N, C-alpha and C positions, 0 to 999 in steps of 0.2 A: 082524507090524508090529515093527517095530526100537524100541525104546524109548530116545529120548535122555536120555544123564545129565545130571539137574539141579544144575546148578551155584549155589552161592550166587554171591547180585550186589549188591552194596554199595548199587547205584543202583537198585534195585526196593526202593522203601519201600511197598508191600504188605506185609499179614502172609501169612503163610506159607499160611493155611486159600484166600485169595485168589490166590495164585498159583497152587496146586493146582487150583482151581476153573479158572481161566484153561487150563490145558492141557487139562483134561479138555473143557471147554466147544470148545475149539478140534478136540480130536479126532470130538467129536460131531458139528459143523458140519461137519468136513470129510470124514466117512462112516467114518470108519476103525473109531467106533463106532456101530455102523450102530443103526437103528430095532429095537426089540425085542433088542438083544444087551444082555447083562449088563456092568455094569462091571466092573473087578477088582476083587478081594476087599478087603476094609479091612486084611488083614494085607500085600497085595500093595502097596497105595499106601504104607501106613507104611515099606515098606523103600524104593519106588521115590524117594519125597521124603523120607526121613528126617524121618518125622512121627509125631507120638503119633497115637493112638487120637480123642483129643477135636478135634485139628486138621482128621485127615482127616472125620471126621463133619461139621464144621462147612463143610468144603466142599462136602461131598454136599449139605448144608443149602441152599446157596446156588443148588446145581443145581435142586435141587426147587422153590425157590421161582421158579426160572426158568421151571418148567414143562419143563424139556428132559429131567429124568430121574423115574424114581416109585419109591418104595420100600415096601414091605411087611412087617410083623415077619416074622422067621424066612425070608425069600426076599431074593435078590441085586437089588441096586439097578439098572435097567434102565433102556435109553433108551426115552425115550416115543414112541410112532408118529407119522409125519410131521407134526413140531414144525418143521421149517424149511420155508419157502416160498420158490419161485424165483420171482419176477417179471419177465415181460416187459413192459417199458414200452411196446413197438411195439402188443403186442396191446391193451393197454387204451385208447390211444388214437386209434385207429380211430374214423371215424365209426360214428354208428348211424342207422338209417333212421326215419323220424319216426314218432314213437308207441313207438318200441321202448323197451324196458329199456336202462338206461346199461350199456355195454359190460363194468364195472367186475364188475357182477352175473354176468352172462351166462356170463363168464369163471370166475367163480370155481364157478357152477352146473356147470361142463363137468368140475370136478374134485369132484362131490358136495358141493359146500359150500354151506351156509345162507349167504348174505350180504345184510347188511342195510347202508343208510345212515340215520343221524340228524342231519337238519339241526339244528343249535344256535345258529345265529345268522346273521342278513343284519341289515349294517347300515355308515353312510359311514365309515371310519376313514380315519387316517394309516397309509399301511402302511409296512414295514418298509424300511431305505435301498433294500436290493439290489433290493424291487420297487418302490419309486420309479423307481430309474434303469431297472430294466426294461421299466416302463410308459413311460418317458420324461416321468415327471409332472416338475411345478415342485417345488422344493423346499417340503417340507409339504404336498405337495397330498393332497388327499382319493382315495379310490377307492371303489368298493361291496365290500364282504367275504361270503363265504358261508364259513360255517365248518360242518364236518361231522366225525363220525367215523363211519369204518366199521368193520363187524365181520363177523368169520365164525363161524360156530356161535357165535354170541353173546358170542363173546371181542373186545374192542377192537382192533383189527389197525393201525390206520392214522389220524392228525386231519389232516386236510385243510382248508385255508386258501386260498381262490381270490378275487383281485382281479381287479377290473375297470376300466377305464375310466369315469367316471360319464358322459361325453358318451354312448356306447354302452350304457351298463345304464340309465339314467335313463327312466322311462317303460315298460320291458320287464317280463316275466315275473321277469328276474333280480332286480328289485327285490322281489319277492313273498316273504315267507316261507311255502314250501312245495318240496318236491321237485318236479323237472322231469324229466317224462316224458324218458328218451330222452339226459338230461344236457343241462347248458349248451351243449356242443359244436352240438347240434342247434340252439337258441335264436339261436346267434351264427351259425351258417349262414343261418337264413332273415331274420336281420337285416342280412345282405350280410356276411357277415365269417367266409367260411370258413376252416377252419384248412390252413395251407400249409405250414407248418414249426414242430416243436416242439423245442427247446433244453434238456437237463436238466442242471443243476450238482448232483453229488451231494456230500455231505460228510458224516462223522461228527462228531456232537457230543454233549455231555452233555445230557441231557434237563430242560427249562426247565419248572419248576412245573407249567403248564401240560400240557404233554406228560405230564409223570411222572402226573400225575392222570388225564388223558385215556387213557392207553392201560392202568393198572393196572400200571406199571411194578414188578416187584421189588426194584430198587436201582435206581442211578444210571449203568447199564449204559449204551453209548452208542447215540443212537437214529440210523439214516439220515436225513438232511433231504435232501429232494429241491426243487429248485428250478427250475420248469419253467416257463418262457417260450414262448408259442404265439403264431405271428404268422400272420397272414392276407395278401392281398394288396399287395403292394408294401410288405412287409416290416415292417407296423404292428404292433405286440403287441396283442392284446387280451387276452391272459389272463396271468396269472404265479401259479400255486400253490406254496404251500410244503407239501409231505407229509413228516410225519417218523412212521417207521417203528421198531419195536423193532429194535435192531440184532442182537441175538443169535439172532433168528428170521428175519430176512430174508435173501435176494442178490438183487441184480437182474442180470439178464440181457441183454445188447446183442449185437446181432448187426450185424455189416460186411459188406458186399462189397468185396474189395480193387479200388482203380482200376487 
């Protein structure tokens, strides 16, 4: 690997240890520093970044806090195994059979992971403006919120807030404070609203206080925020979900067929 020369940039207001961590983080996530491999030595990093020992150690501590690397006394700092997860949204949005586990759980199990979902809240709320627009609600209109946190091997990985029009949700299992076998798509299909189209809008954002706490983030690194709108027959919006994932641990994989 050819290591680019690091130039001082007056426009980069981050401290040097944050800039060092950013470069190493990118190399970890791009695969240049593979899982199980050792990071360059402290002496090499000091020379590469023209940094003091203390500055390099602060950078490495950031990566340790982010659970990207692990260090042991007397041993090299190494990249942790299997930290980055590639998410294929199409695989998770496919419908499940009646009574079957939610597809997010079964997909995680295929990778040998123990996935769980914890329902945090079921309530009628005024959604964010982008959700109001997506569900075609009146201004200040309310919707049903089902809020949950998803974990893999007991680590929180995603905060999920799903909103449903009240005219669809009222009087159904969606309103009940319990997990739904097979997930909400099963209930919607049984109600006569099968999913026909899903549209994702993905952005990177600084985490909110709620996201920071729920995902147990080590710092204010960006989260990947996905607004997914699900449409049924006649292009009727039936669900809008806001999903937040730790941006330094995930990438999204979309597949397209050329027309």
